[in-house]
Every structure is written in structure tokens, then in C-alpha cells.
VODREN-633288 format. One record per residue: residue in three letters; residue number from 1; x, y, z of N, C-alpha, C, O in turn. Coordinates in nm, 3 decimals, decimal comma. Layout:
REM residues N
NODE  type  seq     n_c1     n_c2     n_c3    ca_c1    ca_c2    ca_c3     c_c1     c_c2     c_c3     o_c1     o_c2     o_c3
NODE   ALA  NUM        X        Y        Z        X        Y        Z        X        Y        Z        X        Y        Z
...
REM end
This chain:
REM residues 100
NODE  type  seq     n_c1     n_c2     n_c3    ca_c1    ca_c2    ca_c3     c_c1     c_c2     c_c3     o_c1     o_c2     o_c3
NODE   GLY    1    0,082   -0,117    0,000    0,000    0,000    0,000    0,086    0,124    0,000    0,205    0,118   -0,032
NODE   GLY    2    0,025    0,237    0,037    0,094    0,364    0,042    0,201    0,363    0,148    0,305    0,300    0,130
NODE   GLY    3    0,176    0,429    0,258    0,268    0,424    0,371    0,400    0,493    0,344    0,419    0,556    0,240
NODE   LYS    4    0,486    0,481    0,437    0,618    0,544    0,430    0,725    0,437    0,447    0,757    0,399    0,560
NODE   PRO    5    0,780    0,388    0,336    0,881    0,283    0,344    1,002    0,321    0,429    1,057    0,236    0,499
NODE   GLU    6    1,044    0,447    0,426    1,161    0,489    0,503    1,136    0,475    0,652    1,224    0,433    0,727
NODE   LEU    7    1,014    0,509    0,695    0,978    0,499    0,836    0,973    0,353    0,880    1,021    0,318    0,988
NODE   ALA    8    0,916    0,268    0,797    0,909    0,125    0,829    1,049    0,064    0,836    1,077   -0,017    0,924
NODE   ALA    9    1,136    0,102    0,745    1,273    0,051    0,746    1,346    0,098    0,872    1,421    0,021    0,932
NODE   ALA   10    1,324    0,223    0,912    1,388    0,275    1,033    1,336    0,202    1,157    1,413    0,173    1,248
NODE   ALA   11    1,207    0,172    1,160    1,150    0,098    1,274    1,209   -0,041    1,282    1,241   -0,088    1,391
NODE   ALA   12    1,225   -0,109    1,169    1,285   -0,242    1,168    1,430   -0,236    1,212    1,476   -0,325    1,284
NODE   ALA   13    1,502   -0,134    1,170    1,643   -0,118    1,210    1,653   -0,094    1,360    1,746   -0,144    1,424
NODE   THR   14    1,560   -0,019    1,415    1,560    0,005    1,559    1,532   -0,125    1,635    1,601   -0,155    1,732
NODE   ALA   15    1,434   -0,201    1,591    1,404   -0,330    1,654    1,526   -0,422    1,647    1,558   -0,491    1,744
NODE   ARG   16    1,594   -0,422    1,533    1,712   -0,507    1,515    1,817   -0,476    1,621    1,883   -0,567    1,672
NODE   ARG   17    1,834   -0,349    1,654    1,935   -0,310    1,753    1,903   -0,362    1,892    1,993   -0,379    1,974
NODE   TYR   18    1,775   -0,387    1,920    1,734   -0,433    2,052    1,737   -0,585    2,065    1,737   -0,636    2,177
NODE   VAL   19    1,740   -0,657    1,957    1,729   -0,803    1,961    1,833   -0,867    2,052    1,801   -0,959    2,127
NODE   GLU   20    1,956   -0,820    2,048    2,064   -0,884    2,123    2,043   -0,879    2,274    2,082   -0,972    2,344
NODE   TRP   21    1,983   -0,773    2,326    1,977   -0,760    2,471    1,836   -0,763    2,530    1,820   -0,744    2,651
NODE   VAL   22    1,736   -0,785    2,449    1,598   -0,794    2,498    1,550   -0,938    2,481    1,597   -1,009    2,392
NODE   ASP   23    1,458   -0,980    2,565    1,400   -1,115    2,554    1,351   -1,138    2,411    1,270   -1,061    2,359
NODE   ILE   24    1,401   -1,243    2,350    1,370   -1,272    2,208    1,221   -1,292    2,187    1,171   -1,270    2,077
NODE   GLY   25    1,150   -1,332    2,290    1,005   -1,351    2,280    0,931   -1,225    2,241    0,823   -1,232    2,181
NODE   LEU   26    0,987   -1,108    2,274    0,922   -0,983    2,236    0,921   -0,962    2,085    0,835   -0,892    2,032
NODE   PHE   27    1,018   -1,023    2,017    1,032   -1,001    1,873    0,990   -1,120    1,788    0,997   -1,114    1,666
NODE   THR   28    0,948   -1,228    1,852    0,916   -1,346    1,773    0,770   -1,387    1,785    0,734   -1,501    1,755
NODE   SER   29    0,687   -1,295    1,829    0,543   -1,323    1,834    0,490   -1,336    1,691    0,553   -1,289    1,596
NODE   GLU   30    0,377   -1,397    1,678    0,317   -1,415    1,545    0,294   -1,281    1,476    0,321   -1,267    1,356
NODE   GLY   31    0,245   -1,184    1,549    0,218   -1,052    1,490    0,343   -0,981    1,445    0,348   -0,925    1,336
NODE   PHE   32    0,445   -0,982    1,531    0,570   -0,913    1,496    0,637   -0,980    1,378    0,682   -0,913    1,285
NODE   MET   33    0,644   -1,113    1,381    0,708   -1,184    1,271    0,627   -1,169    1,142    0,685   -1,169    1,033
NODE   GLY   34    0,496   -1,157    1,152    0,415   -1,130    1,033    0,454   -0,998    0,969    0,458   -0,986    0,847
NODE   ALA   35    0,482   -0,898    1,053    0,526   -0,768    1,001    0,662   -0,781    0,933    0,686   -0,720    0,828
NODE   VAL   36    0,751   -0,860    0,993    0,884   -0,881    0,933    0,870   -0,952    0,798    0,937   -0,916    0,701
NODE   LEU   37    0,782   -1,051    0,791    0,761   -1,122    0,665    0,703   -1,028    0,560    0,735   -1,041    0,441
NODE   ASN   38    0,619   -0,935    0,601    0,566   -0,835    0,507    0,680   -0,748    0,453    0,681   -0,713    0,335
NODE   LEU   39    0,775   -0,713    0,540    0,891   -0,637    0,492    0,967   -0,715    0,387    1,006   -0,660    0,284
NODE   LEU   40    0,988   -0,844    0,414    1,064   -0,928    0,321    0,996   -0,941    0,185    1,063   -0,960    0,084
NODE   GLY   41    0,865   -0,930    0,182    0,791   -0,941    0,057    0,763   -0,809   -0,010    0,693   -0,803   -0,111
NODE   SER   42    0,817   -0,701    0,046    0,791   -0,568   -0,007    0,858   -0,545   -0,142    0,965   -0,601   -0,168
NODE   PRO   43    0,796   -0,465   -0,228    0,862   -0,427   -0,353    0,975   -0,326   -0,331    1,053   -0,299   -0,422
NODE   HIS   44    0,984   -0,268   -0,210    1,088   -0,170   -0,178    1,212   -0,242   -0,127    1,207   -0,312   -0,026
NODE   GLY   45    1,322   -0,223   -0,195    1,447   -0,289   -0,158    1,491   -0,256   -0,016    1,543   -0,344    0,053
NODE   ALA   46    1,471   -0,131    0,028    1,512   -0,093    0,164    1,433   -0,170    0,269    1,486   -0,203    0,374
NODE   LEU   47    1,306   -0,198    0,241    1,224   -0,274    0,336    1,265   -0,420    0,338    1,273   -0,481    0,445
NODE   ARG   48    1,292   -0,477    0,221    1,339   -0,616    0,218    1,470   -0,629    0,293    1,490   -0,725    0,369
NODE   ALA   49    1,560   -0,534    0,273    1,690   -0,537    0,342    1,672   -0,524    0,493    1,740   -0,592    0,570
NODE   ALA   50    1,582   -0,436    0,536    1,557   -0,418    0,679    1,501   -0,546    0,741    1,539   -0,584    0,851
NODE   GLY   51    1,411   -0,612    0,669    1,356   -0,739    0,718    1,463   -0,846    0,726    1,467   -0,922    0,823
NODE   ALA   52    1,549   -0,854    0,625    1,657   -0,953    0,624    1,757   -0,924    0,736    1,804   -1,017    0,802
NODE   ASP   53    1,790   -0,798    0,757    1,882   -0,762    0,865    1,824   -0,799    1,001    1,896   -0,846    1,089
NODE   PHE   54    1,693   -0,780    1,017    1,629   -0,816    1,142    1,637   -0,967    1,165    1,671   -1,011    1,275
NODE   LEU   55    1,606   -1,046    1,062    1,615   -1,192    1,077    1,757   -1,236    1,108    1,777   -1,328    1,187
NODE   LEU   56    1,854   -1,172    1,047    1,994   -1,204    1,076    2,024   -1,178    1,223    2,093   -1,258    1,287
NODE   ALA   57    1,975   -1,069    1,277    1,996   -1,039    1,419    1,931   -1,145    1,507    1,988   -1,185    1,609
NODE   VAL   58    1,813   -1,191    1,468    1,743   -1,294    1,547    1,825   -1,422    1,550    1,846   -1,479    1,657
NODE   VAL   59    1,870   -1,468    1,435    1,944   -1,595    1,432    2,087   -1,581    1,484    2,151   -1,681    1,515
NODE   SER   60    2,138   -1,458    1,492    2,272   -1,435    1,545    2,271   -1,412    1,695    2,378   -1,407    1,757
NODE   LYS   61    2,153   -1,399    1,755    2,142   -1,372    1,898    2,212   -1,482    1,977    2,198   -1,601    1,947
NODE   GLY   62    2,286   -1,442    2,077    2,353   -1,538    2,162    2,253   -1,619    2,243    2,180   -1,564    2,325
NODE   MET   63    2,250   -1,749    2,219    2,164   -1,840    2,296    2,219   -1,980    2,277    2,298   -2,005    2,186
NODE   ASP   64    2,176   -2,071    2,363    2,228   -2,207    2,348    2,176   -2,268    2,219    2,072   -2,229    2,167
NODE   HIS   65    2,251   -2,364    2,168    2,222   -2,421    2,035    2,083   -2,482    2,026    2,013   -2,463    1,926
NODE   GLY   66    2,043   -2,556    2,129    1,912   -2,619    2,127    1,799   -2,516    2,117    1,704   -2,535    2,041
NODE   SER   67    1,811   -2,408    2,193    1,710   -2,302    2,189    1,707   -2,233    2,054    1,601   -2,198    2,002
NODE   LYS   68    1,826   -2,214    1,996    1,833   -2,147    1,866    1,770   -2,233    1,757    1,695   -2,182    1,673
NODE   VAL   69    1,800   -2,362    1,757    1,741   -2,452    1,658    1,589   -2,456    1,675    1,516   -2,452    1,576
NODE   ALA   70    1,542   -2,462    1,799    1,398   -2,463    1,825    1,333   -2,333    1,774    1,224   -2,336    1,717
NODE   LEU   71    1,400   -2,221    1,795    1,348   -2,092    1,748    1,340   -2,089    1,595    1,239   -2,047    1,539
NODE   ILE   72    1,446   -2,135    1,529    1,448   -2,137    1,382    1,335   -2,225    1,330    1,269   -2,190    1,232
NODE   GLN   73    1,313   -2,339    1,394    1,204   -2,428    1,352    1,068   -2,363    1,378    0,981   -2,365    1,291
NODE   ARG   74    1,050   -2,306    1,497    0,921   -2,247    1,533    0,884   -2,133    1,439    0,767   -2,116    1,403
NODE   LEU   75    0,982   -2,054    1,399    0,956   -1,941    1,310    0,950   -1,982    1,164    0,914   -1,901    1,078
NODE   GLY   76    0,984   -2,106    1,134    0,981   -2,152    0,996    1,082   -2,081    0,908    1,055   -2,055    0,790
NODE   LEU   77    1,199   -2,050    0,964    1,296   -1,968    0,890    1,359   -2,040    0,771    1,404   -1,974    0,677
NODE   VAL   78    1,364   -2,172    0,774    1,416   -2,243    0,657    1,324   -2,218    0,537    1,371   -2,190    0,427
NODE   GLY   79    1,194   -2,227    0,559    1,097   -2,200    0,453    1,101   -2,054    0,410    1,085   -2,024    0,291
NODE   VAL   80    1,120   -1,963    0,506    1,130   -1,821    0,473    1,251   -1,798    0,382    1,240   -1,727    0,282
NODE   CYS   81    1,364   -1,858    0,416    1,484   -1,843    0,332    1,462   -1,904    0,193    1,507   -1,848    0,093
NODE   ARG   82    1,394   -2,016    0,189    1,364   -2,080    0,060    1,279   -1,985   -0,026    1,303   -1,970   -0,146
NODE   GLU   83    1,180   -1,923    0,035    1,093   -1,830   -0,038    1,170   -1,706   -0,082    1,149   -1,657   -0,193
NODE   LEU   84    1,258   -1,656    0,002    1,340   -1,540   -0,036    1,429   -1,573   -0,155    1,446   -1,492   -0,246
NODE   GLN   85    1,485   -1,693   -0,154    1,568   -1,735   -0,267    1,484   -1,744   -0,394    1,528   -1,702   -0,501
NODE   ARG   86    1,363   -1,798   -0,382    1,274   -1,808   -0,498    1,242   -1,669   -0,551    1,244   -1,646   -0,672
NODE   MET   87    1,211   -1,577   -0,461    1,178   -1,440   -0,502    1,298   -1,373   -0,569    1,282   -1,302   -0,668
NODE   ALA   88    1,416   -1,396   -0,515    1,536   -1,333   -0,570    1,567   -1,385   -0,710    1,609   -1,308   -0,797
NODE   THR   89    1,547   -1,514   -0,732    1,576   -1,569   -0,863    1,465   -1,539   -0,963    1,487   -1,547   -1,084
NODE   ALA   90    1,345   -1,505   -0,913    1,234   -1,471   -1,002    1,247   -1,329   -1,055    1,183   -1,294   -1,153
NODE   GLY   91    1,331   -1,247   -0,991    1,349   -1,110   -1,035    1,245   -1,017   -0,975    1,166   -1,058   -0,890
NODE   PRO   92    1,245   -0,891   -1,020    1,157   -0,790   -0,963    1,009   -0,824   -0,972    0,934   -0,798   -0,878
NODE   ARG   93    0,965   -0,882   -1,082    0,823   -0,916   -1,093    0,785   -1,022   -0,994    0,678   -1,014   -0,933
NODE   GLY   94    0,869   -1,124   -0,974    0,840   -1,230   -0,879    0,837   -1,176   -0,736    0,755   -1,220   -0,655
NODE   ALA   95    0,926   -1,081   -0,706    0,929   -1,024   -0,571    0,804   -0,942   -0,547    0,746   -0,948   -0,438
NODE   ALA   96    0,760   -0,865   -0,646    0,641   -0,782   -0,629    0,515   -0,867   -0,619    0,423   -0,834   -0,544
NODE   ALA   97    0,511   -0,975   -0,694    0,393   -1,060   -0,691    0,384   -1,133   -0,558    0,275   -1,168   -0,513
NODE   GLY   98    0,500   -1,156   -0,495    0,500   -1,220   -0,363    0,466   -1,366   -0,373    0,496   -1,432   -0,473
NODE   GLY   99    0,406   -1,415   -0,276    0,373   -1,555   -0,261    0,350   -1,574   -0,114    0,351   -1,476   -0,039
NODE   ALA  100    0,329   -1,694   -0,070    0,303   -1,717    0,072    0,412   -1,655    0,147    0,413   -1,660    0,270
REM end
């Protein structure tokens, strides 16, 4: 939709900065992750980059291996990465059309 992509990208960048020292549960709720997935599917490159940077911060967060693997599974990040790869190889039209 309309909106302000710059503001959304700045908000995602701010959230990314907090991931390392705040309880990860605050950033991995269904609603919050839905917003991140919307960023990743955006036709705006800055929004896609902000969403990808946020996910990188989540998976880079210091935690024990078992908890990290459980988090990656719970968030379905393998499928998210697969979809991002599909969108990237489909080019700009594929990214704009989106998909699940």
C-alpha cells in the first residue's frame, strides 16, 4: 500500500538493535514476525533489506544451540529463506507478486 517505506525501514532497524539484549520472545510473536515477513515481501528494496537484517539479528542472537534450533524451527525460517531465494531468482516481478 501507500505508507512510508523509510519509516518502516527505520522501525525495523531500531528493533534489530534491541534483539541482542531484549528477551527474544518480544520479537518473535506471530504478529511481529508477520510484520517482518511483510517487509521481506515488499517491492521496496530498503524494506526487504531491513527485514533480512532483522532476521539475521534474530538468528545471530547469543543463545544455546538447542534453543536457537527450536526458534528457527518455530519461526519456519528455513521456509522463509527458501521463499526469499525463490523471489530473488524470479526477479523484480516475482518479488512484487510475492507468494506465501
